[in-house]
Backbone as JSON, one array per atom type, in Angstrom:
{
  "sequence": "MSGMRTAFMDRAAALPAPPPTFSRAAVVIGLGILITYLIGLGVLGVTPWAIFERLPRLFSIVLTMFPPTPGSEAHFWTYLEALGETLAIAFVGTTVASIFAFPLGFLAARNVIANRILHFMSRRVLDCVRSVDTLIWALIWINVVGLGPFAGALAIASTDFAALAKLMSEAIETADQGPVEGIVAAGGNRFHVIRFGLLPQVLPIFASQALYYFESNTRSATIIGIVGAGGIGLYLSEMIRVLEWQEAAFLILMVLATVAAIDVVSRQLRAAIIGAPRG",
  "N": [[-3.76, 0.02, 61.76], [-3.19, -1.09, 59.28], [-5.66, -0.75, 58.12], [-5.78, 2.03, 57.91], [-3.7, 2.46, 56.11], [-4.73, 1.16, 53.86], [-7.0, 2.73, 53.34], [-5.77, 5.15, 52.76], [-4.34, 4.48, 50.41], [-6.48, 3.85, 48.72], [-7.69, 6.36, 48.53], [-5.64, 7.79, 47.29], [-5.55, 6.44, 44.86], [-7.95, 7.26, 43.82], [-7.56, 9.89, 43.16], [-7.15, 12.27, 40.51], [-5.06, 11.54, 37.68], [-1.8, 12.96, 37.28], [-1.18, 15.61, 34.93], [0.33, 14.89, 31.72], [3.79, 15.46, 31.22], [5.98, 17.28, 29.13], [9.08, 16.53, 27.88], [12.28, 18.23, 27.6], [13.61, 17.44, 25.33], [11.53, 16.58, 23.66], [10.23, 19.0, 23.18], [12.26, 20.4, 21.82], [12.53, 18.78, 19.54], [9.96, 19.07, 18.44], [9.97, 21.84, 17.84], [12.05, 21.84, 16.0], [10.91, 20.34, 13.91], [8.8, 22.04, 13.2], [10.2, 24.35, 12.35], [11.64, 23.28, 10.2], [9.5, 22.61, 8.55], [8.43, 25.15, 7.95], [10.61, 26.28, 6.61], [10.69, 24.55, 4.44], [8.26, 25.19, 3.17], [8.91, 27.79, 2.37], [11.04, 27.29, 0.58], [9.76, 25.85, -1.43], [8.05, 27.75, -2.29], [5.44, 27.96, -1.38], [2.7, 29.55, -0.17], [0.13, 30.79, 2.03], [-1.34, 32.8, 0.74], [-0.92, 32.32, -1.96], [-2.3, 29.94, -2.26], [-4.96, 30.71, -1.64], [-5.4, 32.49, -3.68], [-5.68, 30.8, -5.85], [-7.9, 29.29, -5.3], [-10.5, 30.11, -6.36], [-10.16, 29.28, -9.04], [-9.98, 26.53, -8.69], [-12.55, 25.94, -7.67], [-14.01, 26.66, -9.91], [-13.24, 24.69, -11.76], [-14.22, 22.4, -10.49], [-16.99, 22.9, -10.52], [-17.37, 22.85, -13.25], [-17.18, 20.16, -13.76], [-19.61, 19.0, -13.33], [-22.71, 18.05, -14.79], [-21.25, 14.77, -14.4], [-20.38, 12.96, -17.3], [-20.24, 10.42, -19.85], [-20.02, 11.32, -22.4], [-20.75, 10.03, -24.9], [-22.51, 7.07, -26.02], [-20.76, 5.31, -27.27], [-18.33, 6.17, -26.24], [-18.72, 5.46, -23.58], [-18.66, 2.63, -23.57], [-16.09, 2.28, -24.46], [-14.63, 3.41, -22.35], [-15.4, 1.66, -20.34], [-14.25, -0.71, -21.2], [-11.58, 0.06, -21.01], [-11.41, 0.38, -18.25], [-11.72, -2.27, -17.43], [-9.33, -3.22, -18.46], [-7.55, -1.88, -16.81], [-8.11, -3.13, -14.35], [-7.27, -5.7, -15.02], [-4.52, -5.26, -15.38], [-3.78, -4.59, -12.75], [-4.47, -6.98, -11.43], [-2.94, -9.01, -12.71], [-0.36, -8.0, -12.33], [-0.2, -7.98, -9.49], [-0.53, -10.71, -8.96], [1.73, -11.9, -10.23], [3.72, -10.62, -8.74], [3.18, -11.68, -6.2], [3.77, -14.39, -6.59], [6.55, -14.37, -7.04], [7.35, -13.18, -4.67], [6.8, -15.03, -2.7], [8.79, -17.24, -2.36], [11.0, -15.57, -1.92], [10.4, -14.25, 0.4], [10.88, -16.16, 2.41], [13.58, -16.44, 1.97], [14.56, -14.01, 2.85], [14.06, -14.05, 5.53], [15.18, -14.01, 8.85], [15.09, -16.11, 10.69], [14.97, -18.31, 9.1], [16.97, -18.38, 7.11], [20.15, -18.96, 7.94], [22.61, -17.97, 7.25], [24.24, -15.02, 7.58], [25.27, -13.19, 5.73], [23.98, -13.84, 3.3], [21.36, -13.35, 4.1], [21.51, -10.6, 4.67], [22.19, -9.53, 2.13], [19.93, -10.28, 0.68], [17.9, -8.78, 1.93], [18.81, -6.17, 1.36], [18.69, -6.09, -1.44], [15.93, -6.32, -1.84], [15.13, -3.95, -0.6], [16.27, -2.05, -2.31], [14.91, -2.51, -4.72], [12.18, -2.06, -4.1], [12.29, 0.6, -3.43], [12.15, 2.06, -5.71], [9.74, 3.82, -7.42], [6.45, 2.87, -8.62], [5.64, 4.29, -10.89], [8.05, 5.07, -12.03], [9.1, 2.56, -12.66], [7.2, 1.91, -14.58], [7.82, 3.71, -16.65], [10.34, 2.73, -17.29], [9.79, 0.08, -18.16], [8.13, 0.63, -20.32], [9.92, 1.59, -22.17], [11.23, -0.75, -22.62], [9.43, -2.87, -23.4], [7.53, -1.52, -24.8], [4.6, 0.61, -25.33], [1.51, 0.08, -23.52], [-0.65, -2.35, -21.79], [0.96, -4.49, -20.93], [3.41, -3.44, -20.13], [2.5, -2.0, -17.94], [1.59, -4.02, -16.15], [4.02, -5.32, -15.65], [5.38, -3.24, -14.39], [3.97, -2.9, -11.98], [4.34, -5.44, -10.87], [7.12, -5.4, -10.54], [7.57, -3.54, -8.53], [5.96, -4.46, -6.4], [6.66, -7.09, -5.73], [8.95, -7.0, -4.22], [8.12, -5.49, -2.01], [6.05, -7.11, -0.97], [7.54, -9.41, -0.39], [9.19, -8.47, 1.66], [7.28, -7.9, 3.64], [6.31, -10.48, 4.05], [8.6, -11.79, 4.98], [8.92, -10.52, 7.43], [6.6, -11.38, 8.7], [7.19, -14.09, 8.9], [9.42, -14.02, 10.6], [8.26, -13.14, 12.96], [6.6, -15.17, 13.65], [4.99, -17.69, 15.68], [7.12, -19.59, 17.65], [6.7, -21.95, 18.9], [5.39, -24.24, 17.53], [7.49, -24.7, 15.72], [9.68, -25.41, 17.34], [8.62, -27.75, 18.41], [8.47, -29.41, 16.14], [11.17, -29.62, 15.48], [12.1, -30.91, 17.78], [10.85, -33.33, 17.44], [12.35, -34.44, 15.5], [12.24, -33.35, 12.97], [13.24, -31.96, 9.79], [14.66, -29.04, 8.05], [12.9, -28.51, 5.95], [10.51, -29.65, 6.91], [10.06, -27.97, 9.06], [9.5, -25.54, 7.79], [7.31, -26.26, 6.19], [5.32, -27.35, 7.96], [5.53, -25.92, 10.32], [5.91, -23.11, 9.92], [4.61, -22.26, 7.53], [1.71, -22.74, 7.74], [1.1, -20.69, 9.54], [1.88, -18.22, 8.38], [0.8, -18.14, 5.82], [-2.03, -17.39, 5.62], [-1.77, -14.68, 6.4], [-0.1, -13.68, 4.4], [-1.72, -14.05, 2.13], [-3.79, -12.29, 2.76], [-2.39, -9.85, 2.7], [-1.69, -9.78, -0.01], [-4.2, -9.48, -1.2], [-4.86, -6.95, -0.26], [-2.92, -5.45, -1.58], [-3.72, -5.8, -4.2], [-6.06, -4.32, -4.25], [-4.97, -1.75, -3.77], [-3.34, -1.55, -6.01], [-5.09, -1.21, -8.07], [-5.65, 1.5, -8.08], [-3.03, 2.38, -8.55], [-2.59, 1.35, -11.11], [-4.22, 2.97, -12.59], [-2.85, 5.41, -12.4], [-0.33, 4.88, -13.62], [-1.22, 4.42, -16.15], [-1.44, 6.9, -17.24], [1.05, 7.6, -18.23], [1.23, 5.97, -20.38], [1.01, 3.24, -19.95], [-1.19, 1.67, -20.43], [-4.75, 0.99, -19.82], [-7.33, 2.86, -18.04], [-6.25, 5.23, -17.28], [-4.94, 6.55, -19.36], [-7.0, 7.62, -20.94], [-8.13, 9.3, -19.04], [-6.07, 11.16, -18.62], [-6.01, 12.3, -21.16], [-8.55, 13.5, -21.34], [-8.37, 15.45, -19.36], [-6.32, 16.98, -20.42], [-7.47, 18.11, -22.71], [-9.38, 19.59, -21.52], [-11.9, 18.5, -21.03], [-13.83, 18.33, -18.72], [-16.17, 17.19, -17.69], [-16.28, 14.59, -18.73], [-13.87, 13.71, -17.67], [-14.51, 13.77, -14.94], [-16.42, 11.75, -14.94], [-14.84, 9.5, -15.52], [-13.2, 9.49, -13.25], [-15.11, 8.96, -11.28], [-15.84, 6.38, -12.07], [-13.5, 4.96, -11.5], [-13.38, 5.37, -8.71], [-15.74, 4.08, -7.85], [-15.16, 1.46, -8.63], [-12.86, 0.87, -7.07], [-14.0, 1.09, -4.53], [-15.83, -1.05, -4.61], [-14.05, -3.22, -4.89], [-12.73, -2.95, -2.48], [-14.73, -3.63, -0.61], [-15.23, -6.32, -1.31], [-12.65, -7.48, -1.02], [-12.22, -7.01, 1.68], [-14.06, -8.73, 2.86], [-13.03, -11.16, 1.92], [-10.47, -11.15, 3.1], [-11.22, -11.24, 5.77], [-12.39, -13.75, 5.83], [-10.17, -15.32, 5.29], [-8.25, -14.86, 7.34], [-9.79, -15.32, 9.51], [-11.11, -13.33, 10.9], [-13.8, -11.3, 12.25], [-16.38, -10.32, 10.01], [-16.81, -7.08, 8.66]],
  "CA": [[-2.74, 0.63, 60.9], [-3.41, -1.63, 57.94], [-6.86, -0.12, 57.57], [-5.45, 3.4, 57.52], [-2.89, 2.38, 54.89], [-5.63, 0.81, 52.75], [-7.82, 3.9, 53.03], [-4.9, 6.15, 52.11], [-4.05, 4.02, 49.05], [-7.7, 4.0, 47.93], [-7.87, 7.78, 48.24], [-4.62, 8.17, 46.3], [-5.94, 5.89, 43.56], [-9.1, 8.0, 43.32], [-7.14, 11.2, 42.71], [-6.87, 12.29, 39.06], [-3.66, 11.38, 37.3], [-1.17, 14.23, 36.92], [-1.1, 15.81, 33.48], [1.62, 14.47, 31.16], [4.78, 16.52, 31.05], [6.79, 17.15, 27.93], [10.5, 16.69, 28.14], [12.94, 19.24, 26.8], [13.93, 16.86, 24.03], [10.33, 16.59, 22.83], [10.0, 20.39, 22.75], [13.27, 20.72, 20.8], [12.17, 18.05, 18.31], [8.79, 19.73, 17.87], [10.39, 23.11, 17.24], [12.84, 21.52, 14.8], [9.99, 19.94, 12.83], [8.08, 23.24, 12.77], [11.11, 25.21, 11.59], [11.9, 22.6, 8.92], [8.28, 22.74, 7.75], [8.34, 26.52, 7.45], [11.66, 26.45, 5.61], [10.26, 23.81, 3.26], [7.25, 26.0, 2.47], [9.58, 28.89, 1.71], [11.82, 26.79, -0.56], [8.82, 25.46, -2.48], [7.26, 28.9, -2.7], [4.05, 27.74, -0.99], [2.22, 30.52, 0.81], [-1.35, 30.79, 2.12], [-1.92, 33.7, -0.24], [-0.91, 31.65, -3.27], [-3.38, 28.95, -2.27], [-6.24, 31.41, -1.68], [-5.56, 33.1, -5.0], [-6.05, 29.76, -6.82], [-9.14, 28.61, -4.92], [-11.57, 30.32, -7.34], [-9.91, 28.44, -10.2], [-10.34, 25.17, -8.3], [-14.02, 25.86, -7.62], [-14.51, 26.73, -11.28], [-13.04, 23.37, -12.37], [-15.14, 21.46, -9.86], [-18.32, 23.18, -11.04], [-17.4, 22.42, -14.65], [-17.25, 18.7, -13.81], [-20.98, 18.54, -13.15], [-22.84, 16.65, -14.36], [-20.33, 13.85, -15.08], [-20.99, 12.28, -18.44], [-19.26, 9.74, -20.71], [-19.95, 11.97, -23.71], [-21.61, 9.29, -25.83], [-22.58, 5.63, -25.7], [-19.52, 4.68, -27.73], [-17.29, 6.49, -25.25], [-18.97, 4.7, -22.35], [-18.16, 1.26, -23.71], [-14.63, 2.38, -24.55], [-14.14, 3.63, -21.0], [-15.62, 0.44, -19.57], [-13.19, -1.65, -21.62], [-10.32, 0.53, -20.43], [-11.45, 0.08, -16.82], [-11.42, -3.68, -17.32], [-7.9, -3.37, -18.7], [-6.88, -1.44, -15.58], [-8.25, -4.22, -13.37], [-6.41, -6.81, -15.45], [-3.14, -4.87, -15.07], [-3.59, -4.71, -11.3], [-4.56, -8.38, -11.01], [-1.78, -9.75, -13.23], [0.83, -7.5, -11.64], [-0.2, -8.46, -8.1], [-0.34, -12.17, -8.96], [3.14, -12.17, -10.53], [4.49, -10.17, -7.59], [2.98, -12.64, -5.1], [4.48, -15.64, -6.91], [7.98, -14.15, -6.82], [7.58, -12.79, -3.28], [6.62, -16.17, -1.8], [10.07, -17.83, -1.94], [11.93, -14.55, -1.47], [10.08, -13.94, 1.79], [11.62, -17.11, 3.25], [15.01, -16.19, 1.81], [14.92, -12.81, 3.6], [13.7, -14.21, 6.94], [16.37, -14.3, 9.65], [14.97, -17.39, 11.37], [14.99, -19.39, 8.09], [18.3, -18.35, 6.52], [21.12, -18.75, 9.0], [23.76, -17.25, 6.72], [23.99, -13.59, 7.75], [25.61, -12.47, 4.51], [22.9, -14.07, 2.36], [20.19, -12.64, 4.61], [21.75, -9.16, 4.5], [22.1, -9.21, 0.71], [18.53, -10.42, 0.26], [17.16, -7.61, 2.42], [19.21, -4.94, 0.65], [18.15, -6.14, -2.8], [14.5, -6.0, -1.75], [15.01, -2.52, -0.29], [16.61, -1.27, -3.51], [13.87, -2.67, -5.74], [10.92, -1.41, -3.7], [12.47, 2.04, -3.3], [11.84, 2.66, -7.01], [8.28, 3.95, -7.49], [5.78, 2.16, -9.72], [5.63, 5.15, -12.07], [9.37, 4.99, -12.64], [9.18, 1.25, -13.29], [6.38, 1.95, -15.79], [8.6, 4.37, -17.7], [11.43, 1.81, -17.69], [9.26, -1.05, -18.93], [7.62, 1.14, -21.58], [11.06, 1.64, -23.08], [11.7, -2.11, -22.89], [8.43, -3.68, -24.12], [6.63, -0.65, -25.55], [3.39, 1.08, -24.68], [0.44, -0.89, -23.38], [-0.88, -2.93, -20.47], [2.03, -5.39, -20.52], [4.37, -2.63, -19.36], [1.88, -1.66, -16.65], [1.62, -5.19, -15.28], [5.41, -5.53, -15.25], [5.75, -2.18, -13.45], [3.37, -3.22, -10.68], [5.02, -6.63, -10.35], [8.49, -5.06, -10.15], [7.55, -2.85, -7.24], [5.25, -5.14, -5.31], [7.23, -8.36, -5.3], [9.9, -6.69, -3.15], [7.36, -5.06, -0.83], [5.38, -8.29, -0.4], [8.57, -10.29, 0.17], [9.61, -7.89, 2.94], [6.2, -8.12, 4.61], [6.24, -11.9, 4.37], [9.75, -12.15, 5.82], [8.64, -10.05, 8.79], [5.61, -12.28, 9.28], [7.88, -15.34, 9.24], [10.28, -13.79, 11.75], [7.44, -12.95, 14.17], [5.71, -16.32, 13.84], [5.12, -18.42, 16.94], [8.19, -20.57, 17.55], [6.31, -23.19, 19.57], [5.32, -25.35, 16.58], [8.82, -24.95, 15.13], [10.46, -26.16, 18.33], [8.05, -29.09, 18.51], [8.86, -30.19, 14.97], [12.61, -29.92, 15.61], [12.25, -31.91, 18.84], [10.38, -34.62, 16.94], [13.28, -34.92, 14.49], [11.96, -32.79, 11.66], [14.31, -31.21, 9.14], [14.33, -27.66, 7.72], [11.69, -28.52, 5.11], [9.36, -29.9, 7.77], [9.83, -26.76, 9.86], [8.85, -24.53, 6.94], [6.01, -26.76, 5.7], [4.32, -27.6, 9.0], [5.65, -25.0, 11.44], [5.81, -21.7, 9.55], [3.68, -21.99, 6.44], [0.31, -22.56, 8.18], [0.94, -19.44, 10.28], [2.1, -17.02, 7.58], [0.08, -18.16, 4.55], [-3.21, -16.5, 5.66], [-1.33, -13.29, 6.45], [0.42, -13.33, 3.09], [-2.87, -13.93, 1.23], [-4.47, -11.04, 3.1], [-1.58, -8.74, 2.19], [-1.79, -9.76, -1.47], [-5.5, -8.91, -1.52], [-4.79, -5.51, -0.03], [-2.11, -4.85, -2.64], [-4.53, -5.78, -5.42], [-6.92, -3.15, -4.12], [-4.14, -0.56, -3.95], [-2.78, -1.51, -7.36], [-6.11, -0.7, -9.0], [-5.37, 2.94, -8.18], [-1.72, 2.56, -9.18], [-2.72, 1.07, -12.54], [-4.79, 4.18, -13.2], [-1.82, 6.44, -12.48], [0.7, 4.56, -14.62], [-1.82, 4.51, -17.47], [-1.25, 8.27, -17.74], [2.31, 7.67, -18.98], [1.17, 5.09, -21.53], [1.08, 1.83, -19.57], [-2.49, 1.03, -20.62], [-5.8, 1.22, -18.85], [-8.19, 4.03, -18.1], [-5.47, 6.43, -16.99], [-4.61, 7.25, -20.6], [-8.17, 8.42, -21.31], [-8.28, 10.35, -18.04], [-5.07, 12.18, -18.94], [-6.4, 12.98, -22.4], [-9.7, 14.35, -21.07], [-7.89, 16.6, -18.59], [-5.49, 17.8, -21.3], [-8.33, 18.88, -23.63], [-10.33, 20.31, -20.66], [-13.22, 17.87, -21.01], [-13.92, 18.04, -17.29], [-17.31, 16.32, -17.39], [-15.86, 13.22, -19.0], [-12.84, 13.39, -16.68], [-15.21, 13.46, -13.7], [-17.05, 10.43, -15.11], [-13.78, 8.5, -15.39], [-12.8, 9.45, -11.84], [-16.17, 8.26, -10.54], [-15.74, 4.96, -12.41], [-12.39, 4.4, -10.72], [-13.75, 5.37, -7.29], [-16.73, 3.02, -7.63], [-14.48, 0.17, -8.76], [-12.01, 0.68, -5.89], [-14.89, 0.84, -3.39], [-16.34, -2.42, -4.72], [-12.95, -4.13, -4.59], [-12.46, -2.85, -1.04], [-15.74, -4.42, 0.1], [-15.01, -7.75, -1.57], [-11.37, -7.91, -0.45], [-12.35, -7.03, 3.13], [-14.73, -9.98, 3.2], [-12.11, -12.27, 1.67], [-9.43, -11.13, 4.14], [-11.83, -11.7, 7.01], [-12.57, -15.2, 5.73], [-8.86, -15.98, 5.28], [-7.57, -14.76, 8.64], [-10.71, -15.72, 10.56], [-11.59, -12.17, 11.66], [-15.21, -11.03, 12.01], [-16.64, -9.48, 8.86], [-17.35, -5.77, 9.02]],
  "C": [[-2.9, 0.19, 59.45], [-4.63, -1.0, 57.29], [-6.6, 1.3, 57.12], [-4.65, 3.41, 56.23], [-3.77, 2.08, 53.67], [-6.48, 1.99, 52.33], [-7.01, 4.97, 52.31], [-4.6, 5.77, 50.66], [-5.28, 4.15, 48.17], [-7.94, 5.46, 47.57], [-6.86, 8.27, 47.2], [-4.98, 7.66, 44.9], [-7.1, 6.67, 42.96], [-8.73, 9.38, 42.79], [-6.86, 11.18, 41.21], [-5.39, 12.2, 38.78], [-3.06, 12.72, 36.93], [-1.06, 14.38, 35.42], [0.27, 15.41, 32.95], [2.53, 15.68, 30.96], [5.62, 16.22, 29.82], [8.25, 17.41, 28.28], [11.09, 17.77, 27.24], [13.28, 18.72, 25.41], [12.72, 16.88, 23.1], [10.04, 17.99, 22.32], [10.98, 20.77, 21.65], [12.94, 20.04, 19.47], [10.97, 18.7, 17.64], [9.13, 21.04, 17.19], [11.2, 22.87, 15.97], [11.95, 21.14, 13.63], [9.25, 21.16, 12.3], [8.96, 24.15, 11.92], [11.41, 24.6, 10.22], [10.71, 22.73, 7.98], [8.16, 24.13, 7.14], [9.4, 26.8, 6.39], [11.28, 25.75, 4.31], [9.2, 24.57, 2.46], [7.89, 27.16, 1.73], [10.37, 28.45, 0.49], [10.91, 26.45, -1.73], [7.97, 26.63, -2.98], [5.79, 28.76, -2.39], [3.69, 28.73, 0.1], [0.7, 30.44, 0.89], [-2.0, 31.68, 1.09], [-1.96, 33.07, -1.63], [-2.03, 30.63, -3.38], [-4.73, 29.64, -2.4], [-6.48, 32.06, -3.04], [-6.04, 32.09, -6.03], [-7.34, 29.04, -6.47], [-10.29, 28.88, -5.89], [-11.41, 29.47, -8.59], [-10.3, 26.99, -9.9], [-11.86, 25.0, -8.27], [-14.62, 25.89, -9.02], [-14.37, 25.38, -11.98], [-14.03, 22.36, -11.81], [-16.56, 21.66, -10.38], [-18.46, 22.73, -12.5], [-17.55, 20.92, -14.78], [-18.68, 18.17, -13.73], [-21.84, 19.0, -14.33], [-21.83, 15.77, -15.08], [-21.04, 13.09, -16.19], [-19.92, 11.57, -19.26], [-19.14, 10.38, -22.09], [-20.87, 11.33, -24.72], [-21.6, 7.83, -25.42], [-21.31, 4.9, -26.12], [-18.39, 4.94, -26.76], [-17.47, 5.66, -23.98], [-18.4, 3.3, -22.45], [-16.64, 1.24, -23.86], [-14.01, 2.54, -23.17], [-14.3, 2.38, -20.15], [-14.58, -0.61, -19.92], [-11.84, -1.25, -21.03], [-10.27, 0.27, -18.94], [-11.17, -1.4, -16.58], [-9.94, -3.96, -17.55], [-7.09, -2.94, -17.48], [-6.95, -2.52, -14.5], [-7.36, -5.4, -13.73], [-4.94, -6.51, -15.16], [-2.85, -5.06, -13.59], [-3.57, -6.17, -10.87], [-3.33, -9.18, -11.46], [-0.52, -9.31, -12.5], [0.92, -8.0, -10.21], [0.05, -9.95, -8.03], [1.12, -12.53, -9.22], [4.02, -11.78, -9.35], [4.37, -11.16, -6.43], [3.74, -13.94, -5.34], [5.97, -15.49, -6.64], [8.28, -13.85, -5.35], [7.52, -13.98, -2.33], [7.95, -16.82, -1.41], [11.06, -16.8, -1.4], [11.66, -14.14, -0.03], [10.8, -14.87, 2.75], [13.12, -16.84, 3.16], [15.47, -14.98, 2.64], [14.59, -12.91, 5.08], [14.92, -14.67, 7.74], [16.3, -15.68, 10.31], [14.88, -18.58, 10.4], [16.37, -19.51, 7.47], [19.32, -18.01, 7.6], [22.33, -17.94, 8.55], [23.48, -15.75, 6.77], [24.26, -12.79, 6.47], [24.49, -12.61, 3.48], [21.63, -13.33, 2.79], [20.33, -11.14, 4.39], [21.6, -8.76, 3.03], [20.67, -9.3, 0.2], [17.71, -9.21, 0.68], [17.52, -6.36, 1.64], [18.7, -4.93, -0.79], [16.67, -5.78, -2.79], [14.29, -4.52, -1.46], [15.27, -1.66, -1.52], [15.48, -1.33, -4.54], [12.61, -1.92, -5.35], [11.07, 0.08, -3.48], [12.19, 2.77, -4.6], [10.32, 2.66, -7.17], [7.72, 3.23, -8.72], [5.79, 2.98, -11.0], [6.97, 5.11, -12.79], [9.56, 3.64, -13.32], [8.36, 1.22, -14.58], [7.14, 2.61, -16.94], [9.73, 3.48, -18.21], [10.89, 0.71, -18.58], [8.64, -0.6, -20.25], [8.74, 1.22, -22.61], [11.58, 0.26, -23.44], [10.72, -2.87, -23.77], [7.45, -2.84, -24.91], [5.41, -0.25, -24.74], [2.38, -0.04, -24.54], [0.36, -1.5, -22.0], [0.21, -3.88, -20.0], [3.07, -4.65, -19.7], [3.8, -2.26, -18.0], [1.91, -2.82, -15.67], [3.03, -5.47, -14.77], [5.85, -4.47, -14.23], [5.2, -2.47, -12.06], [4.07, -4.43, -10.06], [6.41, -6.3, -9.85], [8.55, -4.38, -8.8], [7.03, -3.73, -6.12], [5.89, -6.44, -4.87], [8.23, -8.12, -4.16], [9.18, -6.29, -1.87], [6.67, -6.25, -0.17], [6.39, -9.25, 0.22], [9.04, -9.77, 1.52], [8.54, -8.13, 4.01], [6.11, -9.59, 5.01], [7.4, -12.33, 5.25], [9.53, -11.69, 7.26], [7.59, -10.91, 9.47], [6.25, -13.61, 9.69], [8.72, -15.16, 10.49], [9.49, -13.63, 13.05], [6.48, -14.1, 14.41], [5.99, -17.01, 15.17], [6.14, -19.55, 16.76], [7.84, -21.9, 18.24], [6.19, -24.37, 18.62], [6.66, -25.71, 15.96], [9.65, -25.79, 16.08], [9.93, -27.58, 18.48], [8.45, -29.98, 17.35], [10.33, -30.57, 15.04], [12.83, -30.99, 16.67], [11.81, -33.29, 18.39], [11.28, -35.18, 15.84], [13.04, -34.39, 13.1], [13.14, -32.0, 11.1], [13.83, -29.81, 8.79], [13.06, -27.58, 6.87], [10.44, -28.73, 5.96], [9.02, -28.68, 8.63], [9.07, -25.72, 9.04], [7.43, -24.98, 6.58], [4.97, -26.84, 6.8], [4.39, -26.62, 10.17], [5.41, -23.55, 11.09], [4.71, -21.42, 8.53], [2.22, -21.85, 6.89], [0.08, -21.25, 8.92], [0.98, -18.22, 9.36], [1.29, -16.99, 6.28], [-1.19, -17.32, 4.59], [-2.84, -15.02, 5.68], [-0.86, -12.83, 5.08], [-0.72, -13.17, 2.08], [-3.64, -12.65, 1.49], [-3.71, -9.83, 2.58], [-1.66, -8.65, 0.67], [-3.13, -9.18, -1.92], [-5.5, -7.4, -1.33], [-3.99, -4.83, -1.15], [-2.87, -4.83, -3.97], [-5.46, -4.58, -5.4], [-6.14, -1.86, -4.36], [-3.63, -0.43, -5.38], [-3.82, -1.1, -8.4], [-5.95, 0.8, -9.17], [-4.03, 3.19, -8.88], [-1.79, 2.32, -10.69], [-3.35, 2.24, -13.28], [-3.73, 5.25, -13.4], [-0.81, 6.12, -13.58], [0.12, 4.54, -16.02], [-1.64, 5.88, -18.09], [0.02, 8.38, -18.58], [2.35, 6.67, -20.13], [1.23, 3.61, -21.22], [-0.29, 1.15, -19.62], [-3.5, 1.41, -19.57], [-6.51, 2.55, -19.01], [-7.43, 5.32, -17.84], [-5.13, 7.23, -18.23], [-5.76, 8.14, -21.04], [-8.38, 9.56, -20.32], [-7.3, 11.49, -18.31], [-5.47, 12.98, -20.16], [-7.57, 13.93, -22.15], [-9.3, 15.6, -20.28], [-7.1, 17.54, -19.5], [-6.34, 18.66, -22.21], [-9.45, 19.59, -22.88], [-11.76, 19.79, -20.78], [-13.49, 17.39, -19.59], [-15.08, 17.13, -16.95], [-16.96, 14.85, -17.64], [-14.75, 12.78, -18.04], [-13.47, 13.03, -15.35], [-15.88, 12.09, -13.78], [-16.02, 9.32, -14.95], [-13.32, 8.37, -13.94], [-13.83, 8.71, -11.01], [-16.16, 6.76, -10.85], [-14.63, 4.29, -11.6], [-12.74, 4.32, -9.24], [-14.74, 4.25, -6.99], [-16.08, 1.64, -7.7], [-13.62, -0.13, -7.54], [-12.86, 0.4, -4.66], [-15.44, -0.58, -3.42], [-15.26, -3.45, -4.39], [-12.64, -4.13, -3.1], [-13.45, -3.69, -0.24], [-15.48, -5.91, -0.07], [-13.73, -8.24, -0.9], [-11.44, -7.93, 1.08], [-13.04, -8.32, 3.59], [-13.81, -11.18, 3.01], [-11.02, -12.33, 2.73], [-9.98, -11.62, 5.46], [-12.02, -13.22, 7.0], [-11.23, -15.94, 5.82], [-8.24, -16.01, 6.65], [-8.5, -15.08, 9.81], [-11.22, -14.57, 11.41], [-13.07, -11.97, 11.37], [-15.39, -10.09, 10.84], [-17.25, -8.16, 9.32], [-17.24, -4.8, 7.89]]
}
């Protein structure tokens, strides 16, 4: 009897799994998303015909971009200096954001701050600050400190310190509690818990996140440069405005090459920090 049961179970296990079934709720949600999408296209006036009508114009612009050229040697060195300014904006902004986010991450962590009101207020402040886009912060800081890279660095720092603090607080809350419990059992105080129980776990994660934000902020610094916050974005906006597509393409390629190089370097650094295999 046992042998028959075993044979029956083996045969049942060999049968293909039944296809997944979709519940009525999933179908309703899918239809709701589709209807909302179609309504959104109608409200925005986006139609397939409007896109197809503009495709020749897009192809014409793309063809005009070739071959990319800086225009002259003087322009090349000017663009290279502006690219360096963009990198400086991204680096300074990310560094300032990381410095401010470090203590705020502990302040917003539930397992560090026992006061629920203080924890709630810290989280809401971070949510409010990071909900404002970098471009909006750039416009605000331009009106405060004037045009230039200083406003760009402040704009990036204003957005990223809240985002990094939130990520760090989540890393602290999900940290392994074993070392923390051991330190408390040995008579350690709150400082010892943070210094020896939490910090060694979250510091590599926080450094990895800061490197990723530096890579992302290189692109953001290009965008905010368009509104006058310094960097290569200002030249890119000017070339597009006067229809100098070849020089605009050259500036775009400079930004792409720089971001790709930063991505390679930051990936290696993140792998070295968190101990993951390099790839």
